[in-house]
N, C-alpha and C positions, 0 to 999 in steps of 0.2 A: 601088703606092700604100701609103703608110705606114698602120700600124694606129693610127688615131686614138683608138680606145677605150683602147688600152694607153698612149698618150701622156697621156691625161687620168687614167687610173686610177693611173698611177705618179707623178702630180704634175709631170711634166716639162713639161706645157703651161704651168703657172705659172712654172716655172724659165725657160722661153723668154721669157716676158713680163718677168720680172725682169732677164734679160740685156739685153733691149731697153731697159729703163729705165736700166740701168747705162751702156749706150752713149749714150743720150740725155743722161745727166748729164755724161759726159765731153765730149760735143759742146758742151753749153751752157757748161761750165766753160772749155773752150778758146776759146769765142766771147767770153769776158770777163764772163759773168754771175757775180755774187757767189755764193759757195758757199752762203750762208744762203738765198738766193733759190732756188737749184737744189734744195737739200734740202727746203725747205718746199713747193716745187712738186711734187716727185716722191715724197716720203716717204709721203703718204697712199695713193697707188696701190700703192707697194711693200708697205705694211702689208696692204692688202686682198689683194694677190697671195699674201702669206705665209699669210693666213687661208684663202684658197682652196686653197692647196697642202695645208695641214693638213686641210682638209675632204676633199679628194680622196683623200688617203692614209689616211683613217679615224682621224685623231688624236682624242684626247679633247677634249671641248668647251672646256676652258680654253685649249688651244693654238689653237683657232679664235677664241675670244672676245677674247683678249688683243691680237693685232695688229689685229683689227677695231675694238676699242674705242680703241686707240691712234691709229688713222687720223683719228678725228674731231677731237681737240684739235689735231693737227698741221694739219689742214685749216683749222680756225678761225684758227690762228696765221698761216697763209698769207693768208687773207682779210683779217685785221687788218693785216698788213704791207702788203698791196697797197692797202688803203683809206687808209693813212696817206700813201702816195705821191701820191695824187690830191687 
């Protein structure tokens, strides 16, 4: 059984989620979704994963706060873009 504590302490758990998000982006792009839609859909989660990774490896607070703060305006942009389509 893998050492899950080490997986999280090293930040590799967040890396794994980021890899899954990248694969999801490729699948959505190949399915014909516009790149801007894919970016706005997945970027907030990627930003939060970067913040999580920074926190897991003990980075200083600005490296945690910056991607976390960046996720919110991107999320709002996604919501606004979706709202304009309906």
